[in-house]
C-alpha positions in Angstrom: 88.3 105.6 130.2 91.6 103.8 129.3 90.2 102.9 125.9 89.1 106.5 125.3 92.5 107.8 126.4 94.3 105.5 124.0 92.1 106.5 121.1 92.6 110.2 121.9 96.4 109.7 122.0 96.3 107.9 118.7 94.3 110.6 117.1 96.7 113.3 118.4 99.8 111.4 117.3 98.4 110.7 113.8 97.3 114.3 113.4 100.8 115.4 114.3 102.3 113.0 111.7 99.9 114.1 109.0 100.0 117.9 109.6 103.5 118.6 110.8 104.5 121.8 109.0 107.8 120.2 107.9 106.2 117.3 106.2 102.5 118.0 105.5 102.8 119.7 102.1 103.5 117.3 99.3 106.5 118.6 97.3 107.3 117.6 93.7 108.3 113.9 93.6 112.1 114.5 93.5 114.0 111.3 93.9 111.6 109.4 91.6 112.2 111.0 88.2 110.0 114.0 88.9 106.8 111.9 88.7 104.0 111.1 91.0 104.4 107.8 92.8 101.5 105.5 92.1 100.6 103.2 94.9 98.3 100.2 94.4 96.0 98.6 97.0 93.1 96.1 96.6 90.6 98.1 98.6 89.1 94.9 100.0 91.3 93.7 102.8 89.8 95.1 106.0 91.2 96.6 108.3 94.3 97.4 106.2 92.3 98.7 103.2 88.7 98.6 102.3 86.0 100.4 100.3 83.2 102.3 101.9 79.6 102.2 100.5 80.2 105.7 99.0 83.3 104.4 97.1 85.9 106.1 99.4 88.8 104.1 100.8 89.6 103.7 104.4 91.8 101.6 106.7 95.3 101.3 108.3 97.1 101.6 105.0 95.0 104.4 103.6 96.1 106.5 106.6 99.6 105.2 106.5 100.5 105.9 102.9 99.6 109.5 103.4 101.9 109.7 106.4 104.8 108.0 104.6 104.5 110.2 101.5 104.2 113.4 103.5 107.3 112.5 105.4 109.2 111.7 102.2 107.8 115.0 100.7 106.6 113.2 97.5 103.3 113.3 95.7 101.5 110.0 95.7 98.4 108.7 94.0 96.5 105.7 95.2 94.8 103.2 92.8 92.7 100.1 93.4 93.7 96.9 91.7 92.5 93.3 92.4 94.9 91.4 94.7 96.0 88.8 92.1 96.8 91.6 89.6 99.0 93.6 92.0 102.4 92.1 91.3 101.8 91.9 87.5 100.8 95.6 87.5 104.0 96.5 89.4 106.3 94.5 87.1 104.6 96.0 84.0 105.2 99.5 85.2 101.6 100.4 85.7 102.2 101.2 89.3 105.3 102.0 91.4 104.5 100.6 94.9 102.2 97.9 96.3 100.5 98.5 99.6 97.9 95.9 100.4 98.7 93.9 103.5 101.3 92.2 101.3 103.4 89.7 103.2 107.1 89.7 102.3 107.5 86.0 101.6 110.5 84.1 100.2 108.6 83.2 97.1 107.5 86.8 96.4 111.1 88.0 97.0 112.1 86.0 93.9 110.1 88.5 91.8 109.9 91.8 93.6 111.7 93.8 96.4 110.1 94.5 99.8 110.5 97.4 102.2 110.9 96.9 105.9 107.7 95.5 107.4 105.3 97.9 109.1 102.8 95.4 110.5 103.4 91.8 111.6 100.6 89.5 112.5 100.0 85.8 111.9 97.2 83.8 110.2 94.7 81.4 111.6 92.1 78.9 110.4 88.5 80.1 110.7 85.4 77.9 110.8 81.9 77.7 112.3 81.8 77.6 116.1 79.6 74.5 115.8 82.0 72.7 113.6 84.3 69.9 114.9 87.1 71.8 113.2 86.8 74.6 115.8 88.8 72.3 118.0 92.0 72.1 115.9 95.1 71.5 118.0 97.3 74.4 119.1 94.7 76.9 120.4 96.4 79.8 122.2 99.9 79.1 120.8 102.1 80.6 118.1 103.7 78.2 115.6 106.7 79.7 113.8 107.1 77.8 110.6 110.8 78.6 110.1 111.8 78.1 113.8 109.9 75.0 114.9 110.1 72.4 112.2 109.2 69.6 114.6 106.2 71.4 115.9 105.1 72.2 112.4 105.4 68.6 111.4 103.3 67.5 114.4 100.6 70.1 113.7 100.3 69.1 110.0 100.2 65.4 110.9 97.4 66.1 113.5 95.2 68.2 111.2 95.5 66.1 108.0 92.9 63.5 109.2 90.6 66.3 110.3 90.7 68.2 107.0 90.6 65.1 104.8 87.7 65.5 102.3 86.9 69.0 103.5 86.7 72.2 101.5 89.2 75.0 102.4 88.7 78.6 101.3 91.6 80.9 100.6 92.2 84.2 98.9 93.8 83.8 95.4 97.5 84.4 95.4 97.6 84.9 99.2 100.1 83.5 101.7 97.2 81.3 103.0 97.0 79.7 99.5 100.8 79.1 99.6 100.6 77.4 103.0 97.8 75.1 101.9 99.6 74.2 98.6 102.9 73.5 100.5 101.6 71.5 103.5 98.1 70.3 102.7 98.0 69.7 99.0 95.7 66.8 98.1 94.3 66.5 101.6 91.3 68.8 101.0 89.6 70.6 98.2 90.8 74.1 97.9 88.4 76.9 96.7 89.9 80.3 95.9 88.2 83.7 96.3 89.0 87.2 95.2 88.4 88.6 98.7 88.2 87.1 102.3 84.7 88.4 102.6 83.5 86.2 99.8 85.0 83.2 101.6 83.2 84.2 104.8 79.9 84.1 103.0 80.5 80.6 101.7 81.7 79.4 105.1 78.5 80.7 106.7 76.3 79.1 104.0 78.0 75.8 104.3 79.6 75.7 100.9 83.1 75.4 102.4 84.2 74.0 105.8 87.1 76.2 106.9 89.2 79.2 105.8 92.8 80.4 106.5 93.1 84.2 106.8 95.2 86.9 108.5 94.4 87.5 112.1 94.2 91.2 111.5 91.5 90.7 109.0 89.5 88.4 111.4 89.9 91.0 114.2 87.6 93.3 112.2 85.5 90.6 110.5 84.6 89.0 113.8 82.9 92.2 114.9 80.3 92.0 112.2 77.0 90.6 113.5 76.7 88.5 110.4 79.9 86.6 111.4 78.9 85.8 114.9 78.9 82.1 114.1 82.6 82.1 113.1 85.5 81.3 115.3 89.3 81.2 114.9 90.9 77.7 115.4 94.3 76.3 115.9 97.5 78.2 116.5 98.7 81.5 115.2 100.8 80.6 112.1 103.8 82.9 111.5 107.0 83.0 109.6 108.0 80.7 106.7 105.6 81.1 103.8 103.7 83.8 105.8 106.7 86.1 105.5 108.1 88.8 107.7 104.9 90.9 107.8 103.0 93.4 105.7 105.5 95.4 103.6 105.6 97.6 100.6 106.3 95.9 97.3 108.6 97.6 94.7 110.5 96.6 91.6 113.9 95.3 92.3 115.5 98.1 90.3 113.9 100.9 92.4 116.6 100.8 95.1 116.6 104.6 95.8 112.9 104.7 96.3 113.0 101.6 98.4 115.6 103.2 100.7 113.5 106.3 101.1 110.4 104.2 102.1 112.5 102.1 104.5 113.7 105.3 106.2 110.2 106.6 106.5 108.8 103.3 107.8 111.6 102.9 110.4 111.0 106.5 111.6 107.2 106.0 112.0 107.9 102.8 113.9 110.3 104.6 116.3 107.8 107.4 116.8 104.9 105.1 117.6 102.8 105.9 114.6 102.5 102.3 113.5 101.5 101.3 117.0 98.7 103.8 117.1 97.5 103.0 113.7 97.3 99.3 114.6 95.5 100.0 117.8 93.0 102.2 116.0 92.3 99.9 113.0 93.2 96.4 114.2 92.7 96.5 117.9 96.1 95.4 119.1 99.7 96.4 118.4 101.1 94.8 115.3 104.3 96.7 115.1 107.1 94.4 114.0 109.7 93.3 116.6 113.0 95.3 116.2 
């Protein structure tokens, strides 16, 4: 009964956000040169964004961008672009905003601007339940890379012998890839994939030994019967190269548009919209700490 009540509350709150008479109708895109705001997503990062068999898009961010644009009274268009092409497409002017579970990392901030985060969740290693790697140290704990340098050093020292000679799967241009490159370069062979789903398939077939992915992704992926043999391992890794959380990516010069999105994000957080979206799509509250 409690689960049903929570879902009903989420549905009611989201409906109110989407269909509030003061915000539901898209107005002309004033504040952005009178043009439609083009938002890019990858459409392959469940539960934030994914493509249904019929070609339609669904997920946390597919619902959320509509809420944000309605609140801002702007017209938005969503396009699908491969993850490793998102930032180049933004910088070239093909799109105006990136919304694809994009972590606001220090490295990415050198190139683009980020909005306030709307979803914060760490990453974890994933391997077969039958693998010795399923017993990586740190289970049940959170390791903040930028707050616990000594703990991070101990963790890396402990897992290096276990990962030596193994094959690690990561998504191309992801924060997981940045972590492996920074802390485990040369320890194991790294294999890159366009999507986390592709890495899962190779993990299950034995072509790789372990992956590093967002916990929000695994929350959904673990429910698939085909992934019943997979298990998360080690601590939750947060901060540092993993960034402040999922945020919108914009060009550094688009300060006015960034400010408007920031205001809309902060308002939806205060109203509980992001909480309800994360409960609906991820299964736990990923609202960033204030």
